C-alpha positions in Angstrom: 6.7 16.5 -8.9 3.3 16.7 -7.3 3.9 19.4 -4.7 0.4 19.0 -3.3 1.3 15.6 -1.8 4.5 16.6 0.1 4.7 16.6 3.9 8.3 17.7 4.6 11.5 18.8 3.0 12.9 15.3 2.7 10.0 14.4 0.3 11.6 16.6 -2.3 14.0 15.2 -4.8 15.5 18.4 -6.2 18.2 19.8 -3.8 17.2 23.4 -4.3 13.6 22.7 -3.6 14.5 20.7 -0.5 16.6 23.6 0.8 13.8 26.1 0.2 11.3 23.9 2.0 13.7 23.5 5.0 14.0 27.3 5.2 10.2 27.6 5.2 10.0 25.0 8.0 12.5 27.0 10.1 10.6 30.3 9.6 7.5 29.9 12.0 9.6 28.6 15.0 12.4 31.0 14.3 10.0 33.9 14.3 8.3 32.9 17.5 11.7 32.4 19.3 13.0 35.7 17.8 9.9 37.5 19.2 10.5 36.1 22.7 14.3 36.6 22.7 14.1 40.2 21.4 11.6 41.0 24.2 13.8 39.5 26.8 16.9 41.5 25.5 14.9 44.7 25.3 13.7 44.2 28.9 17.3 44.2 29.8 18.9 46.7 27.5 15.9 48.9 26.6 13.4 48.4 29.5 11.4 51.6 28.7 10.8 50.4 25.2 9.8 47.0 26.4 7.5 48.5 29.0 5.7 50.6 26.4 5.4 47.6 24.2 3.9 45.4 27.0 1.3 48.1 27.9 0.4 48.3 24.2 0.2 44.5 24.0 -2.0 44.3 27.1 -4.4 46.8 25.4 -4.4 44.8 22.3 -5.1 41.6 24.3 -8.1 43.3 26.0 -9.6 44.4 22.7 -9.0 40.9 21.3 -10.8 39.3 24.2 -13.8 41.6 23.7 -13.7 40.9 19.9 -13.5 37.2 20.3 -16.1 37.2 23.1 -18.6 38.8 20.7 -17.9 36.0 18.1 -18.2 33.4 20.8 -21.7 34.6 21.8 -22.8 34.8 18.2 -21.6 31.2 17.6 -23.4 30.1 20.8 -26.6 31.6 19.6 -26.1 29.8 16.2 -25.6 26.5 18.0 -28.7 26.9 20.2 -30.8 27.8 17.2 -29.6 25.0 14.9 -30.0 22.1 17.4 -33.7 23.1 17.8 -34.4 23.1 14.1 -36.2 20.1 12.5 -33.6 19.8 9.7 -35.4 16.8 8.1 -38.5 19.0 7.6 -36.3 21.8 6.1 -34.8 19.2 3.7 -38.2 17.9 2.7 -39.4 21.5 1.9 -36.5 22.2 -0.4 -37.2 22.4 -4.2 -34.8 20.9 -6.7 -31.8 22.8 -5.5 -30.0 25.6 -7.3 -26.6 24.5 -5.9 -26.4 20.8 -6.4 -29.5 20.1 -8.5 -30.4 17.2 -6.2 -33.3 16.2 -4.0 -32.2 15.5 -0.4 -33.3 11.9 -0.6 -30.7 11.2 -3.2 -27.8 12.2 -1.0 -25.9 9.3 0.3 -23.9 9.6 3.6 -20.6 7.8 3.7 -19.2 7.7 7.3 -15.7 6.4 8.1 -14.6 5.8 11.6 -10.8 5.2 11.7 -9.9 3.3 14.9 -6.7 2.0 16.5 -7.4 0.2 19.8 -10.4 1.9 21.3 -12.6 -0.3 23.5 -16.2 -1.1 22.7 -17.2 1.4 25.4 -16.0 4.1 23.1 -16.9 2.6 19.7 -20.4 1.6 20.5 -21.8 5.0 21.4 -20.5 6.4 18.1 -22.6 3.9 16.1 -25.6 4.4 18.4 -25.3 8.1 17.6 -25.7 7.3 13.9 -28.9 5.4 14.5 -30.3 8.2 16.7 -29.5 10.8 14.1 -32.5 9.7 12.1 -31.1 9.9 8.6 -32.5 7.1 6.4 -30.4 4.0 7.0 -30.8 3.0 3.3 -28.9 6.1 2.4 -25.9 5.4 4.7 -22.7 3.6 4.1 -20.7 3.1 7.3 -17.1 1.9 7.5 -15.1 0.8 10.6 -11.5 1.2 9.6 -9.2 -0.8 11.9 -5.5 -1.2 11.9 -3.7 -4.5 11.2 -1.1 -3.6 13.9 -3.9 -3.4 16.5 -4.0 -7.2 16.3 -6.7 -9.8 16.9 -8.5 -7.8 19.6 -9.3 -5.0 17.1 -10.8 -7.6 14.7 -12.8 -9.1 17.5 -14.2 -5.7 18.4 -15.0 -5.1 14.8 -17.0 -8.3 14.6 -19.0 -7.3 17.6 -19.9 -3.9 16.1 -20.7 -5.5 12.8 -23.0 -8.0 14.5 -24.8 -5.2 16.5 -25.0 -2.5 13.8 -24.1 -3.9 10.4 -27.7 -4.8 9.4 -29.0 -1.3 10.4 -27.3 0.5 7.4 -27.5 0.1 3.7 -23.9 -1.0 3.6 -21.5 -1.8 6.5 -17.8 -2.5 5.8 -14.9 -3.3 8.1 -11.5 -2.5 6.5 -8.1 -3.6 7.8 -5.3 -1.2 7.0 -2.1 -3.2 6.4 0.9 -2.3 8.5 4.2 -0.9 7.2 3.1 0.2 3.8 5.9 2.1 2.0 5.8 5.9 2.3 3.1 5.9 5.0 3.1 7.4 8.4 1.4 5.3 11.1 -1.7 7.3 11.8 -5.2 8.3 11.0 -4.6 9.6 7.5 -3.2 6.4 6.1 -5.9 4.3 7.7 -8.8 6.4 6.4 -7.3 6.6 2.9 -7.1 2.8 2.8 -10.7 2.6 4.0 -11.9 5.1 1.4 -10.2 3.3 -1.4 -11.7 -0.1 -0.3 -15.2 1.3 0.0 -14.9 2.8 -3.5 -14.0 -0.7 -4.9 -16.2 -2.9 -2.8 -19.4 -0.7 -2.6 -19.5 2.6 -4.5 -18.2 1.3 -7.8 -19.6 -2.2 -7.4 -23.2 -0.8 -6.9 -22.7 2.1 -9.4 -23.3 4.9 -6.9 -23.2 8.4 -8.4 -20.1 10.1 -7.1 -21.8 13.5 -7.1 -24.5 12.3 -4.7 -22.2 11.2 -1.9 -21.1 13.2 1.1 -18.2 11.6 3.2 -17.8 12.3 6.9 -14.6 11.2 8.6 -15.0 11.0 12.3 -12.6 10.4 15.2 -13.7 7.2 16.8 -15.0 9.0 19.9 -17.3 11.3 17.8 -21.0 11.0 18.7 -23.2 12.9 16.3 -26.0 15.0 17.8 -29.4 14.0 16.4 -30.1 15.9 13.1 -26.4 16.3 12.1 -26.7 14.6 8.7 -29.9 16.4 7.8 -28.2 19.7 8.8 -25.2 18.7 6.7 -27.4 17.7 3.7 -29.4 21.0 3.9 -26.2 23.0 3.9 -24.9 21.0 0.9 -28.1 21.6 -1.0 -28.4 25.3 -0.3 -24.9 26.8 -0.6 -23.4 28.1 -3.8 -21.0 25.7 -5.5 -21.4 22.9 -2.9 -18.7 20.7 -4.4 -16.0 23.2 -3.7 -16.5 23.1 0.1 -15.9 21.1 3.2 -18.4 21.2 6.0 -17.3 21.7 9.6 -19.3 20.9 12.8 -18.2 22.2 16.2 -16.5 19.6 18.5 -17.9 19.8 22.0 -16.1 17.5 24.4 -19.0 16.1 26.4 -18.7 12.3 26.3 -16.8 12.1 29.5 -16.8 15.8 30.6 -18.1 15.0 34.1 -15.4 12.4 34.7 -12.4 14.2 33.4 -10.0 16.3 35.6 -10.6 20.0 35.8 -7.5 21.0 33.8 -8.5 18.7 30.9 -12.0 20.1 30.9 -10.7 23.7 30.7 -8.3 22.8 27.8 -11.0 20.9 25.9 -13.6 23.7 26.4 -11.0 26.3 25.3 -10.6 24.4 22.0 -14.4 24.2 21.6 -14.6 28.0 22.1 -11.9 28.6 19.5 -13.7 26.4 17.0 -16.9 28.2 17.7 -15.3 31.6 17.1 -13.7 30.3 13.9 -17.2 29.4 12.6 -18.1 33.1 12.7 -14.8 34.0 10.9 -15.3 31.8 7.9 -12.4 33.3 6.0 -10.1 31.9 8.8 -11.8 28.5 9.0 -10.0 25.3 8.0 -11.2 21.7 8.6 -10.5 20.2 12.0 -10.9 16.8 13.5 -14.3 15.3 12.5 -15.7 17.0 9.4 -17.5 16.3 6.1 -16.8 16.9 2.4 -18.0 15.7 -1.0 -16.8 12.4 -2.4 -16.2 14.2 -5.7 -13.6 16.6 -4.1 -11.9 13.7 -2.3 -11.5 11.8 -5.6 -10.2 14.9 -7.4 -7.3 15.2 -5.0 -6.7 11.4 -4.8 -7.6 11.1 -1.1 -5.8 12.2 2.0 -2.0 12.4 2.3 -0.8 9.2 4.0 2.4 10.7 5.5 0.8 13.5 7.5 0.2 14.1 11.2 -2.4 16.9 10.7 -4.3 15.2 7.9 -7.6 16.8 9.1 -6.5 20.3 8.2 -4.1 19.3 5.3 -7.1 18.0 3.3 -8.5 21.5 3.2 -5.3 23.1 2.2 -4.7 20.4 -0.4 -8.2 21.1 -1.9 -7.6 24.9 -1.7 -4.4 24.7 -3.7 -5.8 22.0 -6.1 -8.8 24.2 -6.9 -6.6 27.3 -7.2 -8.2 29.1 -4.2 -11.8 28.1 -5.2 -12.4 26.1 -2.1 -13.8 26.9 1.4 -15.1 25.5 4.6 -18.8 26.0 5.3 -19.5 26.3 9.0 -22.5 24.2 10.2 -23.0 25.8 13.7 -23.9 22.3 14.7 -22.1 20.3 17.5 -20.7 16.8 17.6 -19.7 15.3 21.0 -16.2 14.0 21.6 -14.0 12.8 24.5 -12.0 15.0 26.9 -8.4 13.7 27.3 -8.4 11.6 30.4 -6.2 8.8 31.8 -6.4 6.6 34.9 -4.2 9.0 37.0 -3.9 12.7 37.2 -0.2 12.8 36.3 -0.7 10.6 33.3 -3.5 12.8 32.1 -1.3 15.9 32.4 1.4 14.2 30.3 -1.2 13.0 27.7 -2.9 16.3 27.5 0.4 18.1 26.9 1.3 15.6 24.1 -2.2 16.0 22.6 -1.8 19.8 22.5 1.7 19.4 21.0 0.3 17.2 18.3 -2.4 19.8 17.5 0.4 22.4 17.4 2.1 20.3 14.8 -0.6 21.7 12.4 2.1 24.3 11.8 3.5 21.9 9.2 0.8 23.3 6.9 2.6 26.7 6.8 5.7 25.7 4.9 3.4 23.6 2.7 1.3 26.7 1.8 4.3 29.0 1.3 6.2 26.4 -0.8 3.3 25.7 -3.1 2.6 29.5 -3.5 6.2 30.0 -4.6 6.3 27.0 -6.9 2.9 27.5 -8.4 2.8 31.3 -8.4 1.8 31.4 -12.0 -1.4 29.4 -11.5 -2.4 30.1 -7.9 -4.2 33.4 -6.9 -1.2 35.1 -5.2 -3.3 37.6 -3.3 -5.6 35.0 -1.7 -2.6 32.7 -0.9 -0.7 35.5 0.8 -3.8 36.3 2.9 -4.2 32.7 3.9 -0.5 32.4 4.8 -0.6 35.5 6.9 -3.7 34.4 8.8 -2.1 31.0 9.5 1.2 32.6 10.4 -0.4 35.0 12.8 -2.5 32.2 14.4 0.5 29.9 15.1 2.7 32.7 16.2 0.0 33.9 18.6 -0.5 30.4 19.9 3.2 30.1 20.8 3.9 33.6 22.2 0.9 35.6 23.3 0.3 34.0 26.7 4.0 33.9 27.4 4.3 37.6 26.7 1.5 38.4 29.1 2.2 35.9 31.8 6.0 36.0 31.9 7.7 38.4 29.6 5.5 41.3 30.8 7.3 41.3 34.2 10.9 41.1 32.9 11.5 44.9 32.5 11.2 45.2 36.3 13.4 42.2 36.9 16.1 42.9 34.2 15.8 46.6 33.8 18.1 47.5 36.7 18.0 50.4 39.1 17.9 53.1 36.3 14.5 51.7 35.2 13.1 50.7 38.5 13.3 54.3 39.8 11.2 55.7 37.0 7.5 56.5 37.1 6.9 54.0 34.3 8.4 51.2 36.4 6.0 51.8 39.3 3.0 52.2 37.0 3.7 49.2 34.8 2.4 46.5 37.2 -0.7 48.6 38.0 -1.6 49.3 34.4 -1.0 45.6 33.4 -2.9 44.3 36.3 -5.9 46.6 35.6 -6.0 45.7 32.0 -5.8 42.0 32.8 -8.5 42.2 35.4 -10.8 43.8 32.8 -9.8 41.1 30.4 -10.9 38.5 33.0 -14.4 39.3 31.9 -13.7 37.1 29.0 -12.9 34.3 31.3 -16.1 34.8 33.2 -18.0 34.8 30.0 -16.3 31.6 28.9 -17.3 30.0 32.2 -20.9 31.0 31.7 -21.1 29.6 28.1 -19.3 26.4 29.2 -21.7 25.9 32.0 -24.8 26.4 29.8 -23.5 24.0 27.2 -22.9 21.2 29.8 -24.9 18.0 29.5 -27.1 17.2 32.4 -25.2 16.4 35.6 -25.1 12.6 36.2 -26.9 11.4 39.3 -23.6 10.2 41.0 -22.3 13.8 41.2 -23.5 16.3 43.7 -24.2 20.0 43.2 -20.6 20.7 44.4 -19.4 19.3 41.1 -21.4 21.9 39.2 -19.8 24.6 41.2 -16.3 23.2 40.4 -17.3 23.3 36.7 -17.5 27.1 37.1 -14.5 27.7 39.4 -12.2 25.6 37.2 -11.9 28.5 34.8 -9.7 30.3 37.4 -6.8 28.2 36.1 -7.3 29.4 32.5 -4.3 31.9 32.6 -2.0 29.0 33.7 -3.7 26.5 31.3 -3.1 28.5 28.2 0.6 28.6 29.0 1.2 25.0 30.0 -1.3 23.4 27.6 -1.2 26.1 24.9 1.9 28.2 24.4 4.6 25.7 25.5 3.4 22.7 23.5 2.7 25.0 20.5 6.2 26.4 20.8 7.7 23.0 21.1 6.0 21.8 18.0 7.4 24.8 16.0 10.8 24.2 17.5 10.8 20.5 16.5 9.9 21.5 12.9 12.5 24.2 12.9 15.2 21.7 13.9 13.9 19.0 11.5 12.8 16.7 14.4 9.6 15.6 12.7 6.8 14.3 14.8 4.9 11.1 14.2 1.2 10.6 14.9 0.9 10.3 18.6 -2.1 8.2 19.7 -4.0 10.0 22.5 -4.9 7.6 25.4 -8.3 8.2 26.9 -10.5 6.7 29.5 -14.3 6.5 29.8 -16.0 4.8 32.8 -12.5 3.9 34.1 -11.6 1.9 30.9 -8.6 3.0 28.8 -9.1 3.8 25.2 -7.1 5.3 22.3 -7.9 7.6 19.5 -6.5 6.7 16.1 
């Protein structure tokens, strides 16, 4: 059994293995719910204990905000520095490299855009971004990967894009992913795997491209690269140690429709950007996310992406990490790519879509049982210390996602509500709200800092919006405490609960709008 290709317990044939995997699927959600339930019970039965815990947790949260704020500022400095660098010049000045032993002009960029039913208004800017990037067109292979189930309209859009952009690259290929292939989950992973296999047959092998000279980037269809991305990527590939054992991660910044989107969507999107920025500083915690790049050699070694996964963007890293026995990493690029904020034609529909999008991202918790199971089954060949460290980091991350803001925003008040008269007459009871409020007010500095960074990163305000819109862009951060509960903890906890109960999620397609036109993200 190839344990590196499994996605859930039912994929396993051996009954004992299936039971073990189900137990591991229950563990993350069970631990999150146990944390919340125990705190509620203690608030009722042992309110003094709960109160001391809450004060301690508030102090921890304050220190965490300061710690992450420092990382956010460092990442911001890195971004501002990198976007100003002439990466082509830096590539041209490189000697024959110690890492890959290649000259930059030998590196071929393979770019795959999986798409479902996005409109031309979304597709076209992504291809225009490739042209503006400036990387030599004769070193680029570009693939538009459409879905058969998207019908004739998707093929018509592909023909338009091919007519407008096909001649501008060395190779341009449109692939059509067949519907209802056995063992596949309808989603991005299956589509891009089909596309990669087709480009291997029709272009890479046909024209005898050297596998070791190809970098592959898989971008969500709304991804618009910032000029210089591929030179920055190439420079990183040519200068890091052991470049074939690494993926390369840009920072997603949701600017494509940032001025049009509702304020709550902007806050949620910017919060995700900030998290990805901070993760770039903490490389040991970094995994691939959304649009990213890797070597063609590594992708072939693991036999492409899993076709039955929702979170294929992060699973590809964990698959490589296990396949190479811990000798694999993500290299941060400190370089942005621009993407869409979740937006629909009505505010209410946007709220529902944003919640579902966050829940889908929360489904990345499916990687936890995968890691734990492979560590158990392959404990003789995997580096146990490194695997345990990775598991604990991921476990902490998903547990914090589902519980931290609920503890601060809701559970923190329960001792005074459930503690009864015996607790409410104590000095601790009267001081608890004041202490918590003071600590949270100090922690609000982090929110102010986020508002400042977000405002600085904003693209130029379109002429149709007044200065009032810029003020709103700052004031919107006042809803952050509510946003991280509604669009953070709750969908994250739901995703864990679904996995705990065996109610597996499919790949939900995120509806989006740009310039008033509905689009979808494969």
